[in-house]
N, C-alpha and C positions, 0 to 999 in steps of 0.2 A: 538518114537511115541507111542509105546504100553504103556510105563510108563505114558506119558501125558494123554492118554485115561483112564487109570486106575485111575489116580488122579482125573480127571474130573468126572468120574462115581461115585467114592467114595464120592466126595464132594456133589454130588446131593443127596445122601442118608444120609449123616452125616453132616447136617447143625448144626453148633455150637449153642448150646442153649444160650440164652441171659442171662447174669448175671445182675440181678436187683440190684439197689442201695437203693431202698426204701423197708425196711423190712415189713412195714405195707401193702403195695401193694402186696408184695410177699406172705404174710400170707393169704390175701384174696384169691389170686389165688390158693394157696395150699389147703385151705379149700374148695373152689369151685370144684377143680378137684381131691380132696382126694389124694394129693401128699405130699411127704416129702419135707422139705427144707434143703438145704445144705448151711450153713452160714460160710463164710470164712473171717477171719480177716487177712489182708495183708498190708504189707508195700511195695507197688509195685515198688517203685523207690530206695529203700535202703536195703531191706531185701533179701539177696541172697537165703535163703531157700524158701521164698515166691515166688520168680521168678522161681525157680526150680520146685516147686509144681505146679505152673500154667502150665509150659511147659511139665513136665513129666506126670502129671496126668490129669489136667483139659483140656488140649489141645490134649490129646490122642484120637485116633479114638474110642477106646473101651469106654472111658468115655463119649465122645460126643454121641455115639449111645445109651448108657444106659441112660444118664441124660436127653436127649431131651424129653422123654415122661414119665419120672419117678420122676424127681426132679424139684423143683423150686430153682434156684441158686441165692444166695445173696452174693454180694461182699461188705465188709466193709473195705474200704481202708484208710490207714493213710500215704499218701505220705509226704516226707519231702522237696523235691525240690520245690522252688517257682513256677517254670514253670508247675508243676503238681498240684498246690494248688486246693483244692476243694471249691465249693461255700460254704458260711457260713452256710446255712441251711443243706447242706449235712454233713458238719463237725459236726454240732450239733446232727444230727440223728445218725452218726457213734459213737460219744462219748456216747450217750444214750445207744446204743446197747452194747458198750464195758462195760459200768457200769453194765449192766444186765448179759451179757454172757461171758465177758472177763475182769473181774476186775483186774487181775494180769498183763494185757498188754502183753500177749504172741503173738509171731509172728513166723511163721504162726500158726494160731489156727483155726481149722475147726470143726464145730458142725453139726451133723445130727439131725434135729428137726422134731417133728410131726407138723402137720398143726396148732395145737394150741400153738406151741412154746416150748413143752416139749423136753428136751435133751434126745436123744436116744443113741448117741455115740459121742465121741469127739476124736480128734487127736491133740496132742500137738506137734508142730513142723512138720518137713517133715516126713511123714509116711515111715517106713522102710520096705515097701512092694512094689510089682509091682502094676501097674495101675489095672490089673485084680484082684489082691488080695484086693485092696482098694474097688473096686466095690463089691466083694464078702462080704466084711465086712459091706457095706451098705445094701446089700440084707439080710444078717443075722440079722442085727439090725431091719430091717423092718419086717422080719418074727417073731421076738420075741416081737414086740410091742403089 
């Protein structure tokens, strides 16, 4: 019972931030709130490192607590399975973002961007750090901008 209470209490304080799929709307929000953007290129249904990145980093309580009021999160997904197919317009937007920010087609590929779209830091593949260290890298990049 104590464990259940702790989970319920922590979930009240750490509501997972919403990952946006429209970069341009995310950019407007980031500019409005003077926040950074975290842009993640993912193959959600085929890329094992992408799946692990999501579970280990993006779904961690530490990341959720940090990101909820510090970052605008953008997911650019390239699923392969037919049942996960994206609408045509979303595919087009994702391909345009990949042309600009991920022309080599790396997965996972994560970028920390200023509100105006300038690359501040990038992670190629699954970061070889803990979730806390990942957050510290974001904070350091933010402090150096």
